N, CA, C and O of each residue as an XYZ file, in Angstrom:
676
protein
N      16.098      0.637      2.874
C      14.836      0.412      3.404
C      14.781      0.865      5.188
O      14.729      0.180      6.209
N      14.826      2.413      4.927
C      14.200      3.108      6.197
C      13.612      4.414      5.700
O      13.731      5.050      4.653
N      12.854      4.607      6.961
C      12.300      6.190      6.657
C      13.431      7.259      6.994
O      13.912      7.471      8.107
N      13.730      7.843      5.875
C      14.646      9.143      5.863
C      14.402     10.298      6.778
O      13.293     10.624      7.201
N      15.442     10.842      7.023
C      15.361     12.002      7.978
C      14.266     12.996      7.466
O      13.373     13.411      8.205
N      14.424     13.424      5.874
C      13.561     14.257      5.422
C      11.963     14.028      5.451
O      11.019     14.812      5.551
N      12.058     12.566      5.317
C      10.740     12.233      5.532
C       9.701     12.341      6.699
O       8.491     12.562      6.643
N      10.593     12.102      7.865
C      10.101     12.196      9.047
C       9.826     13.783      9.170
O       8.781     14.140      9.714
N      10.644     14.647      8.730
C      10.445     16.249      8.913
C       9.165     16.425      8.252
O       8.328     17.116      8.833
N       8.774     15.713      6.703
C       7.665     16.276      5.995
C       6.375     15.604      6.831
O       5.295     16.170      6.997
N       6.739     14.247      7.327
C       5.553     13.718      7.932
C       4.971     14.410      9.327
O       3.785     14.460      9.655
N       6.179     14.962     10.109
C       5.874     15.885     11.449
C       5.185     17.077     10.814
O       4.481     17.666     11.635
N       5.173     17.626      9.569
C       4.721     18.871      9.130
C       3.220     18.698      8.889
O       2.318     19.383      9.371
N       3.104     17.524      7.949
C       1.776     16.939      7.897
C       1.090     16.642      8.931
O      -0.108     16.487      8.697
N       1.447     16.492     10.094
C       0.699     16.011     11.244
C       0.251     17.348     11.872
O      -0.916     17.565     12.197
N       1.368     18.320     12.034
C       0.923     19.640     12.513
C      -0.048     20.579     11.825
O      -0.712     21.423     12.427
N      -0.081     20.357     10.447
C      -0.946     20.859      9.899
C      -2.510     20.065      9.335
O      -3.419     20.515      8.638
N      -2.325     18.768      9.966
C      -3.579     17.977      9.955
C      -3.623     17.566      8.503
O      -4.719     17.711      7.963
N      -2.566     17.043      7.710
C      -2.789     16.761      6.298
C      -2.837     15.304      6.265
O      -1.982     14.624      6.833
N      -3.890     14.768      5.565
C      -4.124     13.237      5.340
C      -3.090     12.785      4.504
O      -2.635     13.523      3.630
N      -2.642     11.557      4.701
C      -1.477     10.883      3.754
C      -1.596      9.453      3.962
O      -1.953      8.794      4.938
N      -1.123      9.072      2.541
C      -0.619      7.613      2.280
C       0.970      7.846      2.129
O       1.575      8.917      2.178
N       1.502      6.480      1.920
C       2.923      6.569      1.867
C       3.270      5.844      0.778
O       2.395      5.184      0.218
N       4.285      5.842      0.406
C       5.119      5.362     -0.970
C       6.541      5.033     -0.458
O       7.227      5.901      0.082
N       7.005      3.663     -0.652
C       8.130      3.268     -0.408
C       8.779      3.274     -1.845
O       8.274      2.715     -2.819
N      10.071      4.040     -1.852
C      10.436      4.474     -3.236
C      11.936      3.358     -3.193
O      12.391      2.683     -2.270
N      12.378      3.540     -4.563
C      13.503      3.003     -4.586
C      13.861      1.278     -4.560
O      14.942      0.699     -4.454
N      12.394      0.727     -4.712
C      12.355     -0.733     -4.377
C      13.694     -1.431     -5.542
O      14.151     -2.537     -5.256
N      14.089     -0.879     -6.485
C      14.837     -1.564     -7.171
C      16.363     -1.489     -6.805
O      17.242     -1.978     -7.515
N      16.621     -0.720     -5.436
C      17.924     -0.609     -4.911
C      18.288     -1.891     -4.083
O      17.400     -2.700     -3.815
N      19.557     -2.085     -3.682
C      20.048     -3.116     -2.986
C      19.852     -2.842     -1.451
O      20.571     -1.948     -1.007
N      19.008     -3.452     -0.570
C      18.955     -3.137      0.555
C      17.400     -2.852      0.832
O      16.899     -3.119      1.924
N      16.558     -2.210     -0.385
C      15.227     -2.096     -0.331
C      14.362     -2.903      0.604
O      14.416     -4.127      0.490
N      13.567     -2.368      1.519
C      12.683     -3.192      2.196
C      11.553     -2.928      2.658
O      11.371     -2.572      3.823
N      10.589     -3.081      1.735
C       8.785     -2.411      1.890
C       8.633     -2.835      3.333
O       8.407     -1.832      4.010
N       8.669     -3.925      4.056
C       8.213     -4.508      5.351
C       9.102     -3.572      6.251
O       8.546     -2.918      7.132
N      10.077     -3.508      6.116
C      10.962     -2.619      7.231
C      10.730     -1.113      7.392
O      10.948     -0.422      8.387
N      10.223     -0.741      6.157
C       9.818      0.611      6.418
C       8.383      0.921      7.061
O       8.012      1.852      7.776
N       7.634     -0.321      6.489
C       6.162     -0.192      6.954
C       6.379     -0.389      8.604
O       5.565      0.174      9.336
N       7.389     -1.125      9.166
C       7.451     -1.062     10.625
C       7.937     -0.109     11.358
O       7.683      0.136     12.537
N       8.925      0.643     10.357
C       9.415      2.175     11.088
C       8.210      3.179     10.949
O       8.123      4.110     11.750
N       7.325      3.021     10.002
C       6.365      4.209     10.104
C       5.523      3.983     11.141
O       5.006      4.962     11.679
N       5.243      2.718     11.594
C       4.590      2.313     12.787
C       5.649      2.759     14.059
O       5.040      3.492     14.837
N       6.468      2.621     14.306
C       7.338      2.711     15.250
C       7.842      4.277     15.397
O       7.557      4.930     16.401
N       8.393      4.665     14.620
C       9.092      5.959     14.636
C       7.979      7.069     14.349
O       7.984      8.063     15.075
N       7.171      6.976     13.488
C       6.062      8.099     12.974
C       4.417      7.600     13.603
O       3.410      8.269     13.374
N       4.414      6.583     14.244
C       3.174      6.285     14.948
C       1.961      6.388     13.713
O       0.836      6.871     13.836
N       2.527      5.823     12.589
C       1.486      6.222     11.470
C       0.464      5.160     11.056
O      -0.141      5.319      9.996
N       0.200      3.936     11.930
C      -0.490      2.916     11.464
C      -0.822      2.508     10.275
O      -1.920      2.395      9.729
N       0.340      2.279      9.897
C       0.492      1.832      8.264
C      -0.155      0.635      7.845
O      -0.204     -0.274      8.674
N      -0.775      0.413      6.469
C      -1.105     -0.925      5.937
C      -0.760     -1.336      5.024
O      -1.049     -0.592      4.087
N      -0.172     -2.325      4.694
C       0.430     -2.696      3.500
C      -0.469     -2.786      2.692
O      -1.415     -3.522      2.975
N      -0.457     -2.007      1.326
C      -1.648     -2.275      0.503
C      -1.220     -3.075     -0.790
O      -1.985     -3.194     -1.747
N       0.062     -3.622     -0.758
C       0.859     -3.993     -1.985
C       1.946     -5.203     -1.320
O       2.500     -5.213     -0.220
N       2.000     -6.094     -2.329
C       3.288     -6.926     -2.100
C       4.281     -6.877     -3.258
O       3.993     -7.122     -4.429
N       5.493     -6.528     -2.791
C       6.409     -6.357     -3.636
C       6.854     -7.517     -4.524
O       7.119     -8.540     -3.893
N       6.987     -7.580     -5.775
C       7.482     -8.976     -6.401
C       8.928     -8.617     -6.776
O       9.168     -7.571     -7.379
N       9.943     -9.527     -6.403
C      11.229     -9.236     -6.757
C      11.944     -8.161     -5.677
O      11.367     -7.286     -5.030
N      13.270     -8.468     -5.682
C      13.934     -7.445     -4.540
C      15.176     -6.890     -5.451
O      15.520     -7.533     -6.442
N      15.892     -5.576     -5.054
C      16.807     -4.980     -5.792
C      16.455     -4.844     -7.123
O      15.346     -4.626     -7.610
N      17.631     -5.013     -7.704
C      17.645     -4.904     -9.395
C      16.506     -6.044    -10.125
O      16.165     -6.062    -11.308
N      16.056     -6.956     -9.028
C      15.038     -7.786     -9.654
C      13.433     -7.482     -9.472
O      12.489     -8.193     -9.817
N      13.423     -6.124     -8.783
C      12.198     -5.691     -8.462
C      11.298     -5.549     -9.937
O      11.678     -4.826    -10.859
N      10.091     -6.339     -9.979
C       9.700     -6.371    -11.209
C       8.045     -5.892    -11.145
O       7.456     -5.737    -12.215
N       7.527     -5.730    -10.214
C       6.141     -5.568     -9.921
C       5.652     -5.647     -8.500
O       6.298     -5.991     -7.510
N       4.336     -5.249     -8.581
C       3.594     -5.670     -7.237
C       2.334     -6.491     -7.285
O       1.649     -6.642     -8.297
N       2.108     -6.969     -6.191
C       0.483     -7.334     -6.055
C      -0.111     -6.448     -5.259
O       0.198     -5.974     -4.166
N      -1.356     -6.241     -6.254
C      -2.481     -5.280     -5.541
C      -3.424     -6.032     -4.665
O      -4.308     -6.780     -5.082
N      -3.185     -5.793     -3.526
C      -4.004     -6.881     -2.754
C      -5.413     -6.838     -2.681
O      -6.126     -7.828     -2.519
N      -5.817     -5.626     -2.810
C      -7.384     -5.379     -2.825
C      -8.282     -6.043     -4.196
O      -9.433     -6.478     -4.236
N      -7.362     -5.933     -5.144
C      -7.994     -6.640     -6.415
C      -7.307     -7.924     -6.701
O      -7.543     -8.545     -7.737
N      -6.576     -8.281     -5.929
C      -6.039     -9.677     -5.918
C      -5.254     -9.755     -7.288
O      -5.359    -10.894     -7.742
N      -4.528     -8.955     -8.070
C      -3.689     -9.139     -9.209
C      -2.730     -8.495     -9.012
O      -2.635     -7.526     -8.257
N      -1.640     -9.135     -9.902
C      -0.330     -8.518     -9.844
C      -0.144     -7.543    -11.078
O      -0.580     -7.843    -12.189
N       0.522     -6.370    -10.825
C       1.209     -5.313    -11.879
C       2.561     -5.765    -12.392
O       3.378     -5.896    -11.481
N       2.876     -5.953    -13.228
C       4.104     -5.892    -13.844
C       4.649     -4.892    -14.344
O       3.796     -4.063    -14.658
N       5.814     -4.528    -14.599
C       6.147     -2.989    -15.361
C       7.284     -3.650    -16.176
O       8.319     -3.973    -15.594
N       7.153     -3.830    -17.303
C       7.975     -4.466    -18.225
C       9.373     -3.252    -18.556
O       9.091     -2.098    -18.876
N      10.498     -3.603    -18.455
C      11.792     -3.054    -18.766
C      11.767     -1.999    -19.792
O      12.204     -0.849    -19.738
N      11.145     -2.651    -20.769
C      11.298     -1.998    -22.143
C      10.564     -0.449    -22.360
O      10.834      0.492    -23.106
N       9.541     -0.667    -21.367
C       8.461      0.526    -21.421
C       8.861      1.557    -20.604
O       8.152      2.544    -20.796
N       9.660      1.719    -19.819
C      10.120      2.798    -18.573
C       8.905      3.094    -17.620
O       8.702      4.145    -17.013
N       8.113      1.915    -17.611
C       6.869      1.933    -16.617
C       5.577      2.596    -17.041
O       4.692      2.837    -16.221
N       5.472      2.896    -18.349
C       4.419      3.576    -18.810
C       3.246      2.561    -19.004
O       2.039      2.741    -18.841
N       3.865      1.552    -19.359
C       2.730      0.283    -19.418
C       2.627     -0.807    -18.140
O       3.600     -1.471    -17.784
N       1.543     -0.879    -17.616
C       1.058     -1.700    -16.701
C       0.772     -2.872    -17.099
O      -0.369     -2.835    -17.558
N       1.326     -4.180    -17.184
C       0.612     -5.322    -17.438
C      -0.213     -5.976    -16.032
O       0.466     -5.988    -15.005
N      -1.292     -6.386    -15.960
C      -1.802     -6.680    -15.100
C      -2.033     -8.313    -15.271
O      -2.444     -8.630    -16.387
N      -1.871     -9.172    -14.524
C      -1.862    -10.721    -14.495
C      -2.662    -11.308    -12.994
O      -3.139    -10.727    -12.019
N      -2.506    -12.894    -13.431
C      -2.934    -13.705    -12.018
C      -1.820    -13.391    -10.983
O      -0.761    -12.972    -11.451
N      -1.906    -13.518     -9.810
C      -0.994    -13.598     -8.855
C      -0.619    -15.033     -8.947
O      -1.573    -15.810     -8.907
N       0.694    -15.607     -9.073
C       1.189    -16.865     -8.511
C       0.991    -17.541     -7.570
O       1.314    -17.057     -6.485
N       0.517    -18.620     -7.588
C       0.110    -19.598     -6.582
C       1.240    -19.082     -5.066
O       0.887    -18.565     -4.006
N       2.210    -19.359     -5.391
C       3.416    -19.047     -4.215
C       2.855    -17.861     -3.185
O       2.959    -17.818     -1.959
N       2.274    -16.987     -4.026
C       1.845    -15.765     -2.981
C       0.693    -16.070     -2.204
O       0.614    -15.448     -1.144
N      -0.437    -17.066     -2.529
C      -1.585    -17.171     -1.967
C      -1.832    -16.799     -0.602
O      -2.709    -16.043     -0.184
N      -0.870    -17.482      0.101
C      -0.697    -17.105      1.674
C      -0.818    -15.795      2.281
O      -1.677    -15.285      3.000
N       0.445    -15.329      1.718
C       0.916    -13.944      1.975
C      -0.280    -13.210      1.374
O      -0.788    -12.388      2.137
N      -0.874    -13.341      0.090
C      -2.041    -12.409     -0.380
C      -3.146    -12.432      0.650
O      -3.672    -11.366      0.970
N      -3.586    -13.724      1.265
C      -4.521    -13.819      1.939
C      -4.727    -13.223      3.281
O      -5.737    -12.822      3.859
N      -3.446    -13.283      3.618
C      -3.183    -12.592      4.996
C      -3.060    -11.059      4.984
O      -3.296    -10.370      5.977
N      -2.695    -10.601      3.857
C      -2.595     -9.087      3.340
C      -4.154     -8.609      3.419
O      -4.647     -7.776      4.180
N      -4.646     -9.222      2.621
C      -6.017     -9.000      2.290
C      -6.963     -8.755      3.584
O      -7.617     -7.746      3.847
N      -6.839    -10.071      4.385
C      -7.654     -9.956      5.939
C      -7.172     -8.703      6.762
O      -7.976     -8.099      7.472
N      -6.053     -8.374      6.678
C      -5.287     -7.408      7.634
C      -5.857     -6.056      7.089
O      -6.253     -5.264      7.945
N      -5.958     -5.651      5.635
C      -6.453     -4.451      5.144
C      -8.046     -4.312      5.641
O      -8.533     -3.307      6.161
N      -8.808     -5.702      5.322
C     -10.418     -5.616      5.505
C     -10.694     -5.334      7.083
O     -11.704     -4.784      7.521
N      -9.752     -5.752      7.746
C      -9.957     -5.645      9.312
C      -9.875     -4.220      9.641
O     -10.698     -3.467     10.162
N      -8.488     -4.000      9.141
C      -8.413     -2.172      9.522
C      -9.419     -1.589      9.073
O      -9.989     -0.927      9.941
N      -9.952     -1.546      7.934
C     -10.798     -0.821      7.090
C     -12.366     -0.921      8.336
O     -13.076      0.060      8.555
N     -12.525     -1.877      8.780
C     -13.730     -2.220      9.499
C     -13.667     -1.201     10.811
O     -14.677     -0.900     11.447
N     -12.413     -0.743     11.103
C     -12.385      0.232     12.301
C     -13.244      1.547     11.792
O     -13.717      2.387     12.559
N     -13.339      1.564     10.577
C     -13.851      2.867     10.013
C     -15.306      2.951      9.134
O     -15.717      3.797      8.340
N     -15.851      1.777      9.605
C     -17.097      1.704      9.122
C     -17.966      0.347      9.712
O     -17.726     -0.817      9.394
N     -18.849      0.724     10.489
C     -19.562     -0.077     11.363
C     -20.387     -1.188      9.970
O     -20.126     -2.390      9.937
N     -21.105     -0.705      9.199
C     -21.701     -1.591      8.458
C     -20.819     -2.450      7.751
O     -21.220     -3.563      7.411
N     -19.813     -2.118      7.521
C     -18.574     -2.861      6.783
C     -18.360     -4.148      7.773
O     -18.557     -5.340      7.534
N     -17.948     -3.584      8.824
C     -17.577     -4.769     10.250
C     -18.741     -5.518     10.319
O     -18.511     -6.709     10.530
N     -20.124     -5.173     10.196
C     -21.083     -6.109     10.485
C     -20.943     -7.199      9.477
O     -20.792     -8.368      9.829
N     -20.994     -6.808      8.153
C     -20.963     -7.378      6.933
C     -19.837     -8.654      6.963
O     -20.080     -9.839      6.738
N     -18.578     -8.063      7.296
C     -17.362     -8.826      7.317
C     -17.652    -10.003      8.755
O     -17.749    -11.215      8.562
N     -17.734     -9.504      9.855
C     -18.082    -10.408     10.813
C     -19.255    -11.483     10.709
O     -19.327    -12.515     11.376
N     -20.101    -11.073      9.805
C     -21.471    -12.089      9.545
C     -21.035    -13.003      8.375
O     -21.811    -13.893      8.028
N     -19.687    -12.828      7.654
C     -19.270    -13.410      6.561
C     -19.820    -13.351      5.467
O     -19.808    -14.266      4.643
N     -20.586    -11.835      5.271
C     -21.095    -11.391      4.082
C     -20.361    -11.033      3.181
O     -19.200    -11.443      3.196
N     -20.782    -10.214      2.183
C     -20.114     -9.770      1.182
C     -19.280     -8.526      1.409
O     -19.874     -7.600      1.963
N     -18.175     -8.361      1.125
C     -17.245     -7.156      1.164
C     -16.720     -6.871     -0.063
O     -15.995     -7.616     -0.722
N     -17.152     -5.630     -0.399
C     -16.909     -5.071     -1.717
C     -15.355     -4.290     -1.487
O     -15.068     -3.697     -0.447
N     -14.363     -4.431     -2.766
C     -13.272     -3.551     -2.496
C     -13.820     -2.091     -2.586
O     -13.179     -1.188     -2.049
N     -14.854     -1.862     -3.174
C     -15.333     -0.149     -2.987
C     -15.259      0.187     -1.656
O     -14.535      1.061     -1.179
N     -16.193     -0.682     -0.941
C     -16.718     -0.404      0.321
C     -15.336     -0.417      1.474
O     -15.300      0.226      2.523
N     -14.296     -1.299      0.963
C     -13.220     -1.386      1.942
C     -12.331      0.063      1.526
O     -11.619      0.740      2.267
N     -12.600      0.233      0.292
C     -11.634      1.761     -0.134
C     -12.262      2.956      0.435
O     -11.595      3.898      0.863
N     -13.665      2.918      0.443
C     -14.555      3.886      1.227
C     -14.099      3.886      2.874
O     -13.650      4.924      3.361
N     -14.207      2.967      3.483
C     -13.756      2.852      4.819
C     -12.206      3.367      4.994
O     -11.945      4.218      5.845
N     -11.375      2.909      4.299
C      -9.983      3.392      4.521
C      -9.707      4.651      4.521
O      -9.069      5.246      5.389
N     -10.389      5.299      3.114
C     -10.602      6.976      2.923
C     -11.064      7.409      4.357
O     -10.158      7.923      5.013
N     -12.141      7.323      4.915
C     -12.499      7.654      6.187
C     -11.388      7.813      7.170
O     -11.157      8.836      7.814
N     -10.644      6.555      7.223
C      -9.476      6.827      8.163
C      -8.335      7.586      7.770
O      -7.599      8.225      8.523
N      -8.221      7.434      6.180
C      -7.098      8.367      5.823
C      -7.273      9.932      6.142
O      -6.436     10.740      6.546
N      -8.507     10.082      5.858
C      -9.194     11.585      6.039
C      -8.993     12.228      7.798
O      -8.621     13.371      8.065
N      -9.342     11.176      8.793
C      -9.388     11.013     10.095
C      -7.745     11.511     10.502
O      -7.466     12.112     11.539
N      -6.727     11.101      9.409
C      -5.379     10.851      9.774
C      -4.971      9.608     10.817
O      -3.988      9.678     11.555
N      -5.776      8.583     10.770
C      -5.539      7.454     11.837
C      -4.950      6.181     11.119
O      -4.557      5.121     11.605
N      -4.998      6.530     10.063
C      -4.258      5.058      9.028
C      -3.455      5.458      7.763
O      -3.778      6.438      7.093
N      -2.627      4.839      7.526
C      -1.648      5.458      6.591
C      -1.570      3.862      5.431
O      -0.992      2.818      5.735
N      -2.247      4.099      4.260
C      -2.043      2.885      3.367
C      -0.679      3.028      2.672
O      -0.364      4.138      2.243
N      -0.001      2.172      2.558
C       1.309      1.974      1.960
C       1.329      1.425      0.635
O       0.514      0.547      0.350
N       2.255      1.881     -0.307
C       2.353      1.535     -1.288
C       4.107      1.461     -1.913
O       5.009      1.965     -1.244
N       4.335      0.891     -3.018
C       5.707      0.815     -3.095
C       6.042      0.923     -4.650
O       5.184      0.798     -5.523
N       7.318      1.157     -4.880
C       8.010      0.961     -6.562
C       9.056      1.879     -6.644
O       9.565      2.247     -5.586
N       9.442      2.288     -7.626
C      10.418      2.967     -8.106
C      10.201      4.295     -8.985
O       9.968      4.164    -10.187
N      10.265      5.414     -8.475
C       9.504      6.718     -9.169
C      10.867      7.057    -10.286
O      10.599      7.820    -11.214
N      12.083      6.588    -10.214
C      12.917      6.674    -11.289
C      12.616      6.276    -12.440
O      12.583      6.917    -13.491
N      12.356      5.032    -12.209
C      11.893      3.895    -13.538
C      10.395      3.970    -13.695
O      10.035      3.198    -14.583
N       9.519      4.549    -13.211
C       8.338      4.740    -13.150
C       7.535      3.486    -12.772
O       6.452      3.214    -13.290
N       8.095      2.795    -11.904
C       7.242      1.505    -11.681
C       6.505      1.923    -10.618
O       7.068      2.637     -9.788
N       5.357      1.626    -10.468
C       4.425      1.737     -9.384
C       3.639      2.960     -9.104
O       2.797      3.180     -8.234
N       4.226      3.875    -10.271
C       3.705      5.533     -9.848
C       2.186      5.460    -10.452
O       1.392      6.077     -9.743
N       1.645      4.885    -11.523
C       0.242      4.859    -11.700
C      -0.629      4.411    -10.871
O      -1.745      4.926    -10.802
N      -0.201      3.209     -9.980
C      -1.007      2.831     -8.815
C      -0.823      3.834     -7.651
O      -1.695      4.035     -6.805
N      -0.101      4.201     -7.666
C       0.025      5.147     -6.281
C      -0.722      6.392     -6.773
O      -1.417      6.839     -5.861
N      -0.823      7.155     -7.985
C      -1.573      8.057     -8.290
C      -3.385      7.701     -8.046
O      -4.132      8.548     -7.555
N      -3.882      6.276     -8.500
C      -4.848      5.836     -8.202
C      -5.165      5.884     -6.851
O      -6.307      6.202     -6.521
N      -4.197      5.575     -5.901
C      -4.406      5.537     -4.447
C      -4.714      7.025     -3.860
O      -5.439      7.217     -2.884
N      -4.112      7.960     -4.535
C      -4.220      9.337     -4.177
C      -5.757      9.406     -4.397
O      -6.461      9.776     -3.458
N      -6.317      9.070     -5.593
C      -7.562      9.383     -5.953
C      -8.425      8.523     -4.924
O      -9.334      9.108     -4.335
N      -8.234      7.377     -4.707
C      -9.310      6.472     -3.838
C      -8.812      6.949     -2.127
O      -9.658      6.759     -1.253
N      -7.949      7.331     -1.866
C      -8.038      7.497     -0.486
C      -7.700      9.268      0.075
O      -7.745      9.556      1.271
């Protein structure tokens, strides 16, 4: 669970050439994988202003899916389908507090990039997922925020969600 030297090199090139980016924490099915440690390293080593867009479910060989924070749904990747099928389901109750905290962090970060969203949020008004995504997209294109996703490319778990994120941000 670390930012690898080759990732650091690519990150620096992206900064030099002003390429917007999102991040994907890979190999979540390996022993020692740690999504949150990598997010901390993106902040400290790369100064990337990361924001956790997902909550991993299970660790190491027990990695089985992710919670998509904005939609408040859990995506499971059945072992038999090699990741080609995503099963969407309700988030288990034990993740409620973690999900709510992650959601608030995302919305608050998005408010940095959209005054209308910030006003609505602060007034306790309606905040749509689309409005949050559009605000974060502004931040990504300005290269001042990095949405972070996770999964395992080898087993194709989380890749569909990553591709959706490329389109969104």
